[in-house]
Residue frames as a rotation matrix with the C-alpha (Angstrom) as fourth column:
MET 1
-0.173 -0.955 -0.243 69.04
-0.383 0.292 -0.876 101.94
0.908 -0.058 -0.416 110.40
LYS 2
0.847 0.529 0.048 68.32
-0.278 0.364 0.889 99.41
0.453 -0.767 0.455 113.18
ARG 3
-0.268 -0.939 0.215 70.76
-0.669 0.021 -0.743 98.74
0.693 -0.343 -0.634 116.00
LYS 4
0.363 0.285 -0.887 71.03
0.416 0.802 0.429 95.93
0.833 -0.525 0.173 118.51
VAL 5
-0.061 -0.310 0.949 71.21
-0.722 -0.642 -0.256 97.03
0.689 -0.701 -0.185 122.11
LYS 6
-0.394 -0.153 -0.906 72.13
0.345 0.889 -0.300 94.79
0.852 -0.431 -0.297 125.02
LEU 7
-0.944 0.221 0.245 69.63
-0.323 -0.464 -0.825 96.43
-0.069 -0.858 0.510 127.38
THR 8
-0.566 0.809 0.158 66.14
0.643 0.554 -0.529 95.42
-0.515 -0.198 -0.834 128.41
GLY 9
0.378 0.850 -0.367 63.42
0.315 -0.490 -0.813 96.71
-0.871 0.192 -0.453 126.12
ASP 10
0.017 -0.314 0.949 63.59
0.998 0.064 0.003 98.40
-0.062 0.947 0.314 122.77
CYS 11
0.774 0.357 -0.523 63.61
0.406 -0.914 -0.022 102.07
-0.486 -0.195 -0.852 123.80
PHE 12
-0.083 -0.885 -0.459 67.13
-0.092 -0.452 0.887 102.70
-0.992 0.116 -0.043 122.53
ASP 13
-0.718 -0.129 0.684 66.36
0.599 0.385 0.702 101.18
-0.354 0.914 -0.199 119.13
SER 14
0.170 0.898 0.406 63.00
0.985 -0.162 -0.054 102.87
0.017 0.409 -0.912 118.71
ALA 15
0.700 0.036 -0.713 64.17
0.233 -0.956 0.179 106.33
-0.675 -0.292 -0.677 119.86
PHE 16
-0.369 -0.916 -0.159 67.32
0.003 -0.173 0.985 106.09
-0.930 0.362 0.067 117.72
ASN 17
-0.590 0.179 0.788 65.38
0.780 0.380 0.498 104.99
-0.210 0.908 -0.363 114.64
MET 18
0.560 0.829 0.008 62.84
0.817 -0.550 -0.174 107.78
-0.140 0.104 -0.985 115.06
PHE 19
0.443 -0.487 -0.753 65.62
0.018 -0.835 0.551 110.32
-0.897 -0.257 -0.360 115.55
MET 20
-0.601 -0.776 0.191 67.51
0.164 0.114 0.980 109.15
-0.782 0.620 0.059 112.47
ALA 21
-0.317 0.577 0.753 64.36
0.947 0.231 0.222 109.29
-0.046 0.784 -0.619 110.33
ASP 22
0.507 0.542 -0.670 63.64
0.587 -0.786 -0.193 112.88
-0.631 -0.295 -0.717 111.38
THR 23
-0.168 -0.540 0.825 64.33
0.943 -0.331 -0.024 115.55
0.286 0.774 0.565 108.78
SER 24
0.737 0.569 0.364 62.95
0.446 -0.815 0.369 118.52
0.507 -0.110 -0.855 110.73
GLY 25
-0.332 -0.925 0.184 66.00
0.313 -0.292 -0.904 118.98
0.890 -0.243 0.387 112.95
ARG 26
0.190 0.521 0.832 63.65
-0.627 -0.588 0.511 119.60
0.756 -0.619 0.215 115.90
MET 27
0.902 0.289 -0.320 64.43
-0.010 0.755 0.656 116.39
0.431 -0.588 0.684 117.80
VAL 28
-0.117 -0.903 0.413 67.00
-0.926 -0.051 -0.373 115.67
0.358 -0.427 -0.830 120.45
LEU 29
0.348 0.111 -0.931 67.81
0.051 0.989 0.137 112.06
0.936 -0.095 0.338 121.33
VAL 30
0.084 -0.260 0.962 68.00
-0.920 -0.392 -0.025 111.63
0.384 -0.883 -0.272 125.10
HIS 31
0.019 -0.152 -0.988 69.44
0.272 0.952 -0.141 108.79
0.962 -0.266 0.059 127.17
GLY 32
-0.205 -0.064 0.977 68.78
-0.766 -0.610 -0.200 108.81
0.609 -0.790 0.076 130.89
LEU 33
-0.818 -0.103 -0.566 68.07
0.259 0.813 -0.522 107.03
0.514 -0.574 -0.638 134.14
PRO 34
-0.021 0.855 0.517 64.46
-0.674 -0.394 0.624 107.19
0.738 -0.336 0.585 135.29
THR 35
-0.829 -0.151 0.539 63.40
-0.535 0.494 -0.685 105.45
-0.163 -0.856 -0.490 138.49
GLY 36
-0.680 0.571 -0.461 61.14
0.073 0.677 0.732 102.45
0.730 0.464 -0.502 138.04
ARG 37
-0.580 0.560 0.592 57.75
-0.813 -0.443 -0.377 102.64
0.051 -0.700 0.712 139.73
GLY 38
0.442 0.835 0.329 56.00
-0.812 0.528 -0.249 99.42
-0.381 -0.157 0.911 138.82
GLY 39
0.987 0.058 -0.152 56.70
-0.119 0.895 -0.430 95.78
0.111 0.442 0.890 138.15
GLN 40
0.537 -0.843 -0.036 60.25
0.841 0.538 -0.055 94.76
0.066 -0.001 0.998 137.33
ALA 41
0.081 -0.498 0.863 61.32
0.330 -0.804 -0.495 98.39
0.941 0.325 0.099 136.86
ALA 42
0.678 0.219 0.702 60.47
-0.527 -0.521 0.671 99.15
0.512 -0.825 -0.238 140.50
THR 43
0.944 -0.328 -0.046 62.65
0.292 0.758 0.583 96.23
-0.157 -0.564 0.811 141.58
VAL 44
0.230 -0.926 0.301 65.77
0.943 0.135 -0.305 97.51
0.241 0.354 0.904 139.80
GLY 45
0.130 -0.155 -0.979 65.42
0.519 -0.831 0.201 101.18
-0.845 -0.535 -0.028 140.78
THR 46
0.265 -0.079 -0.961 66.98
-0.639 -0.760 -0.114 103.40
-0.722 0.645 -0.252 138.12
TYR 47
0.179 -0.150 0.972 67.28
0.553 0.833 0.027 101.90
-0.814 0.533 0.232 134.67
PRO 48
-0.813 -0.524 -0.252 68.68
0.062 -0.509 0.858 102.98
-0.578 0.683 0.447 131.28
HIS 49
0.230 0.921 0.315 66.04
0.693 0.072 -0.717 104.49
-0.683 0.383 -0.622 129.01
ALA 50
-0.884 -0.462 0.078 65.89
0.367 -0.580 0.727 106.53
-0.290 0.671 0.682 125.79
TRP 51
0.255 0.967 -0.019 63.34
0.768 -0.215 -0.604 109.03
-0.588 0.139 -0.797 124.50
ILE 52
-0.335 -0.249 0.909 62.92
0.823 -0.547 0.153 111.99
0.459 0.799 0.388 122.15
GLU 53
-0.077 0.315 -0.946 62.69
0.653 -0.701 -0.287 115.62
-0.754 -0.640 -0.152 123.23
TYR 54
0.155 0.203 0.967 61.37
0.841 -0.540 -0.022 118.62
0.518 0.817 -0.255 121.29
PRO 55
-0.560 -0.490 -0.668 63.15
0.802 -0.524 -0.288 121.61
-0.209 -0.697 0.686 122.88
ASP 56
-0.916 0.183 0.357 61.11
0.012 -0.877 0.480 124.16
0.401 0.444 0.801 120.95
THR 57
0.027 0.993 0.114 57.86
-0.355 -0.097 0.930 122.94
0.934 -0.065 0.350 122.56
ASN 58
-0.526 -0.338 0.780 59.27
-0.841 0.071 -0.537 121.52
0.126 -0.939 -0.321 125.83
GLN 59
0.628 0.775 0.074 57.73
-0.776 0.631 -0.021 118.14
-0.063 -0.044 0.997 125.00
VAL 60
-0.595 -0.702 0.392 58.95
-0.650 0.707 0.280 114.56
-0.474 -0.088 -0.876 125.36
TYR 61
0.469 0.663 -0.584 57.91
-0.836 0.547 -0.051 111.67
0.286 0.512 0.810 123.16
ASP 62
-0.300 -0.465 0.833 58.42
-0.676 0.720 0.159 108.26
-0.673 -0.515 -0.530 124.75
THR 63
-0.367 0.092 -0.926 58.58
-0.873 0.310 0.377 105.77
0.322 0.946 -0.034 121.89
VAL 64
-0.940 0.018 -0.341 57.86
0.108 0.963 -0.247 102.76
0.324 -0.269 -0.907 124.12
ALA 65
-0.590 0.758 -0.278 54.83
0.394 -0.031 -0.919 104.24
-0.705 -0.651 -0.280 125.88
ASP 66
-0.547 0.317 0.774 53.82
0.760 -0.198 0.619 105.98
0.350 0.927 -0.132 122.61
VAL 67
0.570 0.703 -0.425 52.99
0.818 -0.533 0.215 109.15
-0.075 -0.470 -0.879 124.50
THR 68
-0.310 -0.566 0.764 53.85
0.467 -0.791 -0.396 112.83
0.828 0.233 0.509 124.19
ILE 69
0.602 0.437 -0.668 54.02
0.783 -0.162 0.600 114.71
0.154 -0.885 -0.440 127.49
ASP 70
0.844 -0.304 0.441 55.32
-0.334 -0.943 -0.011 117.96
0.419 -0.138 -0.897 128.93
LYS 71
0.070 -0.936 -0.346 59.04
0.030 0.348 -0.937 117.57
0.997 0.055 0.053 129.66
ASP 72
-0.526 -0.280 0.803 58.81
-0.721 -0.354 -0.596 118.81
0.451 -0.892 -0.016 133.27
ARG 73
0.428 0.767 0.478 56.00
-0.895 0.434 0.104 116.35
-0.127 -0.472 0.872 134.02
TYR 74
0.756 -0.206 -0.622 57.88
-0.151 0.869 -0.472 113.48
0.637 0.450 0.625 132.34
TYR 75
-0.298 -0.955 0.003 60.98
-0.127 0.036 -0.991 114.17
0.946 -0.296 -0.132 134.44
LEU 76
-0.353 0.262 0.898 58.91
-0.926 -0.233 -0.296 114.46
0.131 -0.937 0.325 137.60
LEU 77
0.704 0.708 0.065 56.98
-0.711 0.702 0.054 111.24
-0.007 -0.084 0.996 136.99
GLY 78
0.731 -0.475 -0.490 60.15
0.119 0.796 -0.593 109.37
0.671 0.375 0.639 136.07
ASN 79
0.890 -0.452 -0.059 62.23
-0.069 -0.263 0.962 110.94
-0.450 -0.852 -0.266 138.83
ILE 80
0.707 -0.615 0.349 64.91
0.615 0.290 -0.734 111.41
0.350 0.733 0.583 136.18
GLN 81
0.783 -0.484 -0.391 68.21
0.105 -0.517 0.849 112.52
-0.613 -0.706 -0.354 137.68
PHE 82
-0.319 -0.947 -0.045 70.70
-0.044 -0.033 0.998 111.79
-0.947 0.320 -0.032 134.90
THR 83
0.807 0.516 0.287 70.45
0.252 0.138 -0.958 112.55
-0.534 0.846 -0.018 131.17
LYS 84
-0.545 -0.833 -0.097 72.68
0.198 -0.241 0.950 112.85
-0.815 0.499 0.297 128.13
ARG 85
0.596 0.764 -0.247 71.29
0.007 -0.312 -0.950 114.78
-0.803 0.564 -0.192 125.18
TYR 86
-0.515 -0.737 0.437 72.39
0.423 0.225 0.878 114.22
-0.745 0.637 0.196 121.60
ASP 87
0.394 0.534 -0.748 71.58
-0.498 -0.560 -0.662 116.52
-0.773 0.633 0.045 118.70
ARG 88
0.998 0.061 -0.020 72.30
-0.049 0.513 -0.857 115.42
-0.042 0.856 0.515 115.11
GLU 89
0.391 -0.920 -0.008 75.95
-0.622 -0.258 -0.739 116.48
0.678 0.294 -0.673 115.28
ALA 90
-0.154 -0.432 0.889 76.51
-0.964 0.261 -0.040 114.65
-0.215 -0.863 -0.457 118.58
VAL 91
0.661 0.434 0.612 74.83
-0.287 0.900 -0.329 111.47
-0.694 0.042 0.719 117.29
ASN 92
0.914 -0.354 -0.200 77.07
-0.135 0.199 -0.971 111.54
0.383 0.914 0.134 114.22
ARG 93
0.032 -0.933 0.359 80.15
-0.878 -0.198 -0.435 111.99
0.477 -0.301 -0.826 116.45
MET 94
0.032 0.037 0.999 79.11
-0.784 0.621 0.002 109.03
-0.620 -0.783 0.048 118.63
LEU 95
0.916 0.319 0.244 78.48
-0.093 0.760 -0.643 106.82
-0.390 0.566 0.726 115.60
HIS 96
0.635 -0.756 -0.161 81.88
-0.371 -0.116 -0.921 107.76
0.678 0.644 -0.354 114.21
LYS 97
-0.123 -0.721 0.682 83.59
-0.962 -0.082 -0.260 107.18
0.244 -0.688 -0.683 117.56
TYR 98
-0.274 0.082 0.958 81.86
-0.652 0.716 -0.248 103.91
-0.707 -0.693 -0.143 118.57
GLY 99
-0.979 -0.103 -0.179 80.84
-0.205 0.589 0.782 102.48
0.025 0.802 -0.597 115.22
GLN 100
-0.333 0.905 -0.265 77.59
-0.683 -0.037 0.730 100.83
0.650 0.424 0.630 114.30
ASP 101
-0.537 0.037 -0.843 77.54
0.251 0.961 -0.118 98.19
0.805 -0.275 -0.526 117.04
THR 102
-0.360 0.413 -0.836 76.05
0.926 0.053 -0.373 100.22
-0.110 -0.909 -0.402 119.86
ILE 103
-0.120 0.362 0.924 73.80
0.312 -0.870 0.381 103.20
0.943 0.334 -0.009 120.36
VAL 104
0.934 0.248 -0.258 74.25
0.312 -0.216 0.925 103.38
0.174 -0.944 -0.279 124.11
TRP 105
0.303 -0.874 0.379 77.19
0.283 -0.297 -0.912 105.74
0.910 0.383 0.157 124.55
SER 106
0.366 -0.125 0.922 77.12
-0.730 -0.653 0.201 106.89
0.577 -0.747 -0.330 128.17
ARG 107
-0.592 -0.675 -0.441 79.46
-0.164 0.636 -0.754 105.07
0.790 -0.374 -0.487 130.53
ILE 108
-0.756 0.359 0.548 77.02
-0.622 -0.134 -0.771 105.72
-0.203 -0.924 0.325 133.38
LEU 109
0.326 0.928 -0.178 74.16
-0.938 0.295 -0.179 104.00
-0.114 0.225 0.968 131.53
LYS 110
0.192 -0.338 -0.921 76.37
-0.436 0.812 -0.388 101.07
0.879 0.476 0.008 130.57
GLN 111
-0.844 -0.531 0.077 77.50
-0.270 0.295 -0.917 100.64
0.464 -0.795 -0.392 134.19
ARG 112
-0.404 0.777 0.482 73.90
-0.820 -0.074 -0.568 100.73
-0.406 -0.625 0.667 135.42
ALA 113
0.480 0.571 -0.666 72.82
-0.828 0.546 -0.128 98.18
0.291 0.613 0.735 132.81
LYS 114
-0.278 -0.685 -0.673 75.66
-0.282 0.728 -0.625 95.90
0.918 0.015 -0.396 133.90
LYS 115
-0.897 -0.015 0.442 74.55
-0.442 0.072 -0.894 96.11
-0.018 -0.997 -0.071 137.54
ILE 116
0.054 0.996 0.074 70.95
-0.940 0.076 -0.331 95.37
-0.336 -0.052 0.941 136.58
SER 117
0.319 0.047 -0.947 72.03
-0.671 0.716 -0.190 92.35
0.669 0.696 0.260 134.52
LYS 118
-0.687 -0.644 -0.337 73.65
-0.172 0.594 -0.786 90.89
0.706 -0.481 -0.519 137.65
MET 119
-0.514 0.580 0.632 70.46
-0.835 -0.171 -0.523 91.21
-0.195 -0.797 0.572 139.71
ARG 120
-0.943 0.313 -0.113 68.35
0.284 0.934 0.215 88.13
0.173 0.170 -0.970 140.29
ILE 121
-0.658 0.752 -0.049 64.86
-0.703 -0.636 -0.317 89.34
-0.269 -0.175 0.947 139.58
């Protein structure tokens, strides 16, 4: 089930699609605001991003970077201050509430994306 997202990159689509394909029930879909460190990301500061967490092993899988890393290290490297976590039940509630048109549900992420879209980079 692919979704269109009006944010830079494909992290929301790829994390969502991986989450929806999972049958183990081990994954948590996470949306958050890491701080950019290089290139265009460094220019905008914090930016909306999505990834997968495995709470039972304290690991993060970043679908864009295609890397699995310890959650504490991932949060430290990304200077991640804000997150919203969605288990299967929460994802289903969000899909029911917002429909099929968006998979970015947090008002904070939407506001940040709007500010970034107004920047002249």
